[in-house]
C-alpha positions as CSV (number, residue, x, y, z in Angstrom):
1,M,117.9,8.6,-2.0
2,N,118.5,12.1,-0.7
3,R,117.8,13.3,2.9
4,N,114.9,15.5,1.7
5,A,113.1,12.5,0.3
6,L,113.5,10.7,3.6
7,N,112.1,13.6,5.6
8,L,108.9,13.5,3.6
9,I,108.1,10.0,4.9
10,S,107.0,11.4,8.2
11,A,103.6,13.0,7.9
12,D,104.7,15.7,10.4
13,K,107.2,17.0,7.8
14,T,105.0,16.9,4.7
15,H,104.4,20.2,3.1
16,L,101.6,20.6,0.5
17,S,101.2,23.3,-2.1
18,G,99.3,24.3,-5.2
19,I,96.2,22.2,-5.9
20,V,95.6,20.0,-2.8
21,E,93.1,17.2,-3.2
22,M,91.5,15.8,0.0
23,D,89.3,12.8,0.7
24,E,88.9,10.3,3.5
25,T,89.1,6.5,3.2
26,L,87.9,3.9,5.6
27,F,89.7,0.9,7.2
28,R,88.1,-1.7,9.4
29,Y,88.6,-1.2,13.1
30,S,90.8,-4.0,14.4
31,E,92.3,-5.1,17.7
32,K,94.4,-7.7,15.9
33,G,96.9,-9.3,18.3
34,S,95.3,-7.9,21.5
35,R,94.8,-10.2,24.4
36,H,91.8,-8.3,25.7
37,I,89.3,-7.2,23.1
38,S,87.1,-4.3,24.1
39,R,84.0,-5.4,22.0
40,D,82.1,-8.7,21.5
41,S,83.4,-10.8,18.7
42,H,81.3,-11.1,15.6
43,K,81.2,-13.5,12.7
44,R,83.9,-13.1,10.2
45,G,83.1,-11.0,7.2
46,R,80.1,-9.1,8.8
47,D,79.7,-5.9,10.6
48,K,78.6,-6.2,14.2
49,A,75.4,-4.4,13.4
50,G,74.6,-6.5,10.4
51,K,74.7,-5.1,6.9
52,G,76.2,-1.8,6.1
53,R,78.8,0.3,7.9
54,A,78.3,0.3,11.6
55,K,80.0,3.3,13.3
56,G,82.3,1.3,15.5
57,D,83.5,-1.0,12.7
58,W,85.4,1.6,10.6
59,V,88.3,4.0,11.1
60,A,88.6,7.1,8.8
61,V,91.9,8.1,7.4
62,L,92.4,11.6,5.9
63,V,94.5,11.7,2.7
64,A,95.6,15.1,1.3
65,R,97.8,15.0,-1.8
66,D,99.1,17.8,-4.0
67,R,100.0,17.6,-7.7
68,Q,103.7,17.3,-6.9
69,Q,102.9,13.8,-5.4
70,Q,103.4,14.9,-1.8
71,S,101.0,13.1,0.5
72,F,99.7,13.6,4.0
73,D,97.7,10.8,5.6
74,K,96.6,10.4,9.1
75,K,94.1,8.4,11.1
76,L,91.3,10.6,12.2
77,E,90.0,10.7,15.8
78,S,87.4,13.4,14.7
79,A,86.4,14.7,11.3
80,T,85.2,18.2,12.3
81,G,86.4,21.3,10.5
82,E,88.3,22.4,13.6
83,S,90.1,19.1,14.0
84,L,91.1,19.1,10.3
85,Y,92.3,22.7,10.7
86,Q,94.5,21.7,13.7
87,L,95.8,18.7,11.8
88,L,96.6,20.5,8.5
89,K,97.3,24.2,9.4
90,S,101.1,23.8,9.3
91,H,101.2,21.5,6.3
92,I,99.5,23.6,3.5
93,D,100.8,26.8,1.8
94,T,98.4,29.7,2.2
95,D,98.0,30.2,-1.5
96,S,96.9,26.7,-2.2
97,V,93.5,25.6,-3.5
98,I,91.7,22.8,-1.8
99,C,89.7,20.3,-3.9
100,S,87.4,17.9,-2.1
101,D,84.0,16.2,-2.3
102,G,80.9,17.5,-0.6
103,F,82.0,16.7,3.0
104,R,81.1,19.9,5.0
105,S,84.3,19.8,7.1
106,Y,86.5,20.5,4.1
107,S,84.5,23.8,3.5
108,V,85.1,24.8,7.1
109,L,88.8,23.9,6.8
110,A,89.2,26.0,3.7
111,K,87.4,29.0,5.3
112,K,89.6,28.8,8.5
113,L,92.8,28.5,6.4
114,G,91.6,31.4,4.1
115,M,92.0,29.3,1.0
116,A,90.0,28.8,-2.2
117,H,87.9,25.7,-2.2
118,K,86.7,23.8,-5.3
119,L,83.9,21.4,-4.5
120,I,83.6,18.3,-6.6
121,N,79.9,17.1,-6.5
122,L,80.2,13.4,-7.4
123,T,76.5,12.8,-6.6
124,K,75.6,15.0,-9.6
125,G,78.2,13.4,-11.8
126,I,80.6,16.3,-11.7
127,R,84.1,14.9,-11.6
128,V,86.1,17.8,-12.9
129,V,85.6,21.6,-12.3
130,E,87.2,24.1,-14.7
131,K,89.1,21.4,-16.5
132,V,91.7,21.3,-13.7
133,F,90.2,20.6,-10.3
134,H,89.4,17.0,-9.4
135,I,90.1,14.5,-6.7
136,Q,91.2,11.6,-9.0
137,N,94.9,11.6,-7.7
138,V,93.8,11.2,-4.1
139,N,91.3,8.5,-5.1
140,S,94.0,6.7,-7.0
141,Y,96.2,6.9,-3.9
142,H,93.4,5.3,-1.9
143,G,93.3,2.4,-4.4
144,R,97.0,1.8,-4.2
145,L,97.0,2.1,-0.4
146,H,94.1,-0.4,0.1
147,G,95.8,-2.8,-2.4
148,W,99.0,-2.6,-0.5
149,M,97.3,-3.1,2.9
150,Y,95.4,-6.1,1.6
151,R,98.5,-8.3,1.9
152,F,98.5,-7.9,5.7
153,H,95.0,-9.3,6.1
154,G,94.0,-6.5,8.5
155,V,96.1,-4.1,10.5
156,A,95.6,-3.3,14.2
157,T,94.1,0.2,14.3
158,K,96.6,1.3,16.9
159,Y,99.4,0.7,14.4
160,L,97.6,2.1,11.4
161,D,99.6,5.4,11.3
162,N,102.8,3.4,11.2
163,Y,101.6,1.4,8.1
164,L,100.6,4.7,6.4
165,S,104.1,6.0,6.9
166,W,105.5,2.7,5.5
167,F,103.3,3.1,2.5
168,R,104.4,6.7,2.0
169,F,108.0,5.5,1.9
170,F,107.4,3.0,-0.9
171,E,105.4,5.7,-2.8
172,L,108.4,8.0,-2.7
173,N,111.0,5.3,-3.5
174,D,110.8,3.1,-6.6
175,N,113.8,0.9,-5.7
176,P,114.5,1.1,-2.0
177,N,117.8,-0.5,-1.0
178,E,119.0,-1.7,2.4
179,N,120.5,1.7,3.4
180,S,117.4,3.7,2.6
181,L,115.2,1.1,4.4
182,L,117.5,1.4,7.5
183,L,117.3,5.2,7.4
184,A,113.5,5.0,7.1
185,Q,113.3,2.6,10.0
186,T,115.3,4.9,12.3
187,Q,113.1,7.9,11.4
188,L,109.8,6.0,11.7
189,T,110.7,4.7,15.2
190,G,109.4,7.9,16.7
191,T,106.0,7.7,15.0
């Protein structure tokens, strides 16, 4: 594995270009392993507010992925257009095109970055625009990420960014060996 591939493991060094697909995915909020839990416990398998997605039960993760398989993923504290701009402004080429669903913050982000924005309206059944623009790659990444996370039976939210970096490493390396794992471990220590 070359040094450039290793640098792409860190989300801070990821650079996206061309057609950039964006979407968010949700993970359960977890204080797994904590001695002092900040909320009341609730029955296993249920949200604390009952059915559906209660606000405090979920954590959003932004995933941005270009067609060269470069990925940026980060746990979101806020999903406003301004917070997405601050998060992504140094990671996307200025001549890129953003593809996203109808979430309004992506339109604000594209406007602030001065980029073209292709809106994919999934509620109307529109999955591809102009035969090129879609968010199928980023949704496929979500599926692989959730499938990989399933083996851990829940991840503490405070460590979620570390697990995202770990997954990015395995996405970039088909057959990691002991040396490449050691290099990745030394780089990820700072995240």
